[in-house]
N, C-alpha and C positions, 0 to 999 in steps of 0.2 A: 465950707468949700464944696464946690460941685464934685461929684464922683469922677467925671471925666478929667477934670483939671487935676485932681489929686493923682490919678493914675499916670498922667503925663509928667507932673512935677516930680513924683517919686521915682519915675523911670521904670515903673512896672510895665507900662506900655509906652513905647517911644514917641508916638504921635497922638495928639489930642483927638484928631479926626478919627483915627483908628479906635481909640478908647471910646469915643462917642458911638461909633458903629457897633462895637462889641456890646456896649451897655444896651443900646436900643434894640438889639436882636434878642435880648433876654438872657445873655450869657453870663451876667454878673449878678450875684446876690449880695445884699448887705444884711447881716444878721439873719440870714435864712429867707429873706424876702427878695424877689426879683426887683432890681433897681434900674431905673432909667438914668441917662447921663446927667440929668439935672438934680439928682438926689443929693441932698446935703449930708455930708458925712461928718463924723465927730470922733474924738478920741475914744479908743476902746472898741470901735466897730470892727466886725469881722467881715472880710471880703472873700468871696469865693468866685473865681473866674474859670469858666468852662471853656477850654480852648479846643474842645472836640477831641475825637479819637481817644476817649477815656482819660484825658489829661485835665485835671482840675487843680488850680493853684489856690492856696488858702493863705490869707494874711490877716494880721491884727494891726490896726492903726495905732501907732505909738505917739505920733505928732502930726498936727495939721498945720503946715507952714502957711504964713500969710502971703508969701511971695515965692518966686523961683528960688531954688537952693542949688548950690554947686553939686556937681555929679558925685563928688567925694562924700557929701553929707546926705545924699538922697536916701540911702539905705537906712538911715536913722529914723525915717518917718514910719517905718513898718517893721514887723517881725514876721518872717515866713513860718507858717504853722506846718503846712504839709504840701506835698505834691503827690497826686495819685493819677 
């Protein structure tokens, strides 16, 4: 699954176009490497999202859904590691 699609489906970022912009600005890393929106992600990958102003969100991917999931189940796709 594409990184921008995962961010939107998991509701880490609410809109796919916003996820796409954040990725293409270089604000998202997957396993320590800067990732573009089209990067394929997989189970166990670590995502770090730099939101600016010293705020970095870190997640571990626990599930890669094949389609949209209900809001109530979206948080089962990832585990929040830290916020700094």
